[in-house]
Residue frames as a rotation matrix with the C-alpha (Angstrom) as fourth column:
MET 1
0.505 -0.565 0.653 170.54
-0.094 0.716 0.692 92.96
-0.858 -0.411 0.308 69.26
HIS 2
0.127 -0.557 -0.821 173.45
-0.977 -0.214 -0.005 92.63
-0.173 0.802 -0.571 66.86
THR 3
0.681 0.061 0.730 173.88
-0.026 0.998 -0.059 89.41
-0.732 0.021 0.681 64.93
GLN 4
-0.464 -0.870 -0.167 176.38
-0.383 0.027 0.923 87.95
-0.799 0.492 -0.346 62.50
ILE 5
0.185 0.628 0.756 173.60
0.374 0.666 -0.645 86.60
-0.909 0.402 -0.112 60.26
LYS 6
0.910 0.196 -0.365 174.02
-0.218 -0.523 -0.824 89.08
-0.353 0.829 -0.434 57.42
GLU 7
0.108 -0.965 -0.241 177.79
-0.964 -0.161 0.213 88.58
-0.244 0.209 -0.947 57.31
LEU 8
-0.481 -0.240 0.843 177.48
-0.228 0.963 0.144 84.78
-0.846 -0.123 -0.518 57.49
ARG 9
0.471 0.774 0.424 174.77
0.306 0.308 -0.901 84.76
-0.828 0.554 -0.091 54.85
LYS 10
0.829 -0.184 -0.528 176.75
-0.522 -0.594 -0.613 86.96
-0.201 0.783 -0.588 52.45
ALA 11
-0.209 -0.966 0.151 179.92
-0.851 0.256 0.459 84.91
-0.482 -0.033 -0.875 52.96
ARG 12
-0.552 0.079 0.830 177.98
0.179 0.984 0.025 81.87
-0.814 0.162 -0.557 51.76
LYS 13
-0.947 0.171 -0.273 176.28
-0.322 -0.441 0.838 83.83
0.023 0.881 0.473 48.97
LEU 14
-0.583 0.805 -0.108 172.82
0.812 0.577 -0.086 83.10
-0.007 -0.138 -0.990 50.37
SER 15
-0.484 0.548 0.682 169.79
-0.101 -0.809 0.579 85.29
0.869 0.211 0.447 49.87
GLN 16
-0.693 0.354 0.628 167.52
-0.710 -0.188 -0.678 86.10
-0.122 -0.916 0.382 52.80
GLU 17
0.358 0.889 -0.286 164.90
-0.928 0.373 -0.001 83.92
0.106 0.266 0.958 51.11
GLU 18
0.160 -0.380 -0.911 167.25
-0.251 0.877 -0.410 80.94
0.955 0.295 0.045 50.89
LEU 19
-0.873 -0.481 0.076 168.22
-0.162 0.140 -0.977 81.21
0.459 -0.865 -0.200 54.55
ALA 20
-0.377 0.822 0.426 164.59
-0.905 -0.229 -0.359 81.64
-0.197 -0.521 0.831 55.58
ASP 21
0.484 0.555 -0.677 163.59
-0.722 0.690 0.050 78.50
0.495 0.464 0.734 53.65
ALA 22
-0.211 -0.698 -0.685 166.45
-0.105 0.713 -0.694 76.54
0.972 -0.074 -0.223 55.20
VAL 23
-0.976 -0.210 -0.055 165.44
0.041 0.070 -0.997 77.40
0.213 -0.975 -0.060 58.77
GLY 24
-0.439 0.885 -0.159 161.68
0.843 0.466 0.270 77.39
0.313 -0.015 -0.950 58.29
THR 25
-0.128 0.413 -0.902 160.81
0.529 -0.741 -0.414 81.06
-0.839 -0.530 -0.124 58.55
THR 26
0.773 0.472 0.424 160.05
0.613 -0.385 -0.690 83.98
-0.162 0.793 -0.587 56.24
ARG 27
-0.094 -0.789 0.607 162.34
0.819 -0.408 -0.404 86.39
0.566 0.459 0.685 54.43
GLN 28
0.370 0.323 0.871 160.70
-0.107 -0.917 0.385 89.21
0.923 -0.236 -0.305 56.36
THR 29
0.996 -0.031 -0.081 161.71
0.085 0.216 0.973 87.59
-0.012 -0.976 0.218 59.65
ILE 30
0.267 -0.961 0.071 165.32
0.960 0.272 0.072 87.26
-0.089 0.049 0.995 58.51
THR 31
-0.069 -0.224 0.972 165.29
0.467 -0.869 -0.167 90.91
0.882 0.442 0.164 57.40
SER 32
0.700 0.445 0.559 163.90
-0.242 -0.588 0.772 92.02
0.672 -0.675 -0.304 60.76
ILE 33
0.854 -0.467 -0.229 166.49
0.456 0.459 0.762 90.01
-0.251 -0.756 0.605 62.69
GLU 34
0.025 -0.901 0.432 169.34
0.977 -0.068 -0.200 91.38
0.210 0.427 0.879 60.57
THR 35
-0.150 -0.040 0.988 168.21
0.220 -0.975 -0.006 94.97
0.964 0.217 0.155 61.11
GLY 36
-0.927 -0.296 -0.231 167.64
0.256 -0.047 -0.966 94.51
0.275 -0.954 0.120 64.84
LYS 37
-0.478 0.826 0.300 163.88
-0.753 -0.561 0.343 95.11
0.452 -0.062 0.890 64.68
TYR 38
0.710 0.696 -0.109 163.10
-0.577 0.663 0.478 91.59
0.404 -0.276 0.872 65.89
ILE 39
-0.345 -0.764 0.545 164.81
-0.924 0.379 -0.053 89.24
-0.166 -0.521 -0.837 68.32
ALA 40
-0.239 0.205 -0.949 164.73
-0.507 0.807 0.302 85.64
0.828 0.554 -0.089 67.18
SER 41
0.766 0.494 0.412 163.01
-0.630 0.444 0.638 83.12
0.132 -0.748 0.651 69.42
LEU 42
0.015 -0.791 0.611 165.32
-0.744 0.400 0.536 80.58
-0.668 -0.463 -0.582 71.03
PRO 43
0.332 0.109 0.937 164.24
0.315 0.923 -0.219 77.76
-0.889 0.368 0.272 68.68
LEU 44
0.973 0.030 0.227 164.80
0.225 -0.299 -0.927 79.96
0.040 0.954 -0.298 65.61
ALA 45
0.550 -0.831 0.084 168.14
-0.834 -0.540 0.113 81.23
-0.049 -0.132 -0.990 66.91
TYR 46
0.048 -0.494 0.868 169.20
-0.358 0.803 0.477 77.62
-0.933 -0.334 -0.138 67.45
LYS 47
0.639 0.257 0.725 168.16
0.515 0.557 -0.652 76.65
-0.571 0.790 0.224 63.89
ILE 48
0.952 -0.307 -0.002 170.06
-0.223 -0.688 -0.690 79.59
0.210 0.657 -0.724 62.40
ALA 49
0.264 -0.899 0.350 173.20
-0.900 -0.099 0.424 78.84
-0.347 -0.427 -0.835 64.41
ARG 50
0.129 -0.163 0.978 173.02
-0.005 0.986 0.165 75.13
-0.992 -0.026 0.126 63.52
TYR 51
0.926 0.258 0.275 172.55
0.272 0.050 -0.961 75.97
-0.262 0.965 -0.024 59.87
PHE 52
0.711 -0.702 0.049 175.88
-0.533 -0.583 -0.613 77.82
0.459 0.410 -0.788 59.92
GLY 53
0.440 -0.532 -0.723 177.54
0.462 0.825 -0.326 75.16
0.770 -0.191 0.609 62.09
LEU 54
-0.567 -0.617 0.545 178.02
-0.080 -0.618 -0.782 77.60
0.820 -0.487 0.301 64.96
ARG 55
-0.531 0.395 -0.750 176.89
0.846 0.205 -0.491 78.08
-0.040 -0.896 -0.443 68.56
ILE 56
0.536 0.824 0.184 174.13
0.813 -0.563 0.151 80.62
0.228 0.069 -0.971 69.25
GLU 57
0.613 -0.335 -0.716 176.65
0.341 -0.704 0.622 82.87
-0.712 -0.626 -0.318 71.02
GLU 58
-0.504 -0.845 0.181 178.75
0.499 -0.114 0.859 82.99
-0.705 0.523 0.479 67.86
VAL 59
-0.460 0.444 0.769 175.82
0.802 -0.163 0.574 84.28
0.380 0.881 -0.281 65.80
PHE 60
0.539 0.751 0.382 173.94
0.403 -0.628 0.666 86.47
0.740 -0.205 -0.641 68.28
ASP 61
-0.635 -0.750 0.183 175.52
0.265 -0.435 -0.861 89.14
0.725 -0.498 0.475 70.50
PHE 62
0.337 0.820 -0.462 173.79
0.691 0.118 0.713 89.16
0.639 -0.560 -0.527 73.88
THR 63
-0.555 -0.692 -0.462 176.02
0.812 -0.330 -0.482 91.77
0.181 -0.642 0.745 75.53
ASP 64
-0.911 0.220 0.348 173.52
-0.211 -0.975 0.063 94.59
0.354 -0.016 0.935 75.09
MET 65
-0.052 0.924 -0.379 170.60
0.253 0.380 0.890 92.62
0.966 -0.050 -0.253 76.53
GLU 66
-0.128 0.101 0.987 169.16
-0.846 -0.531 -0.056 93.80
0.518 -0.841 0.154 79.84
GLU 67
-0.887 -0.214 -0.410 169.26
0.014 0.873 -0.488 91.36
0.462 -0.438 -0.771 82.71
């Protein structure tokens, strides 16, 4: 799954560690989400989107998800 997290994070000059701390997860989780190795849970996706002041759909691209 593609996300805008890396782009949003870099635009705000945040490290993965800083974002992880802000949303209550680990740097490794943020890394895995950014590289597409892990799909964020709904609660985590919501926290990340809220952190950036966006809707989940603006941060996460669901078009390649199977129905």
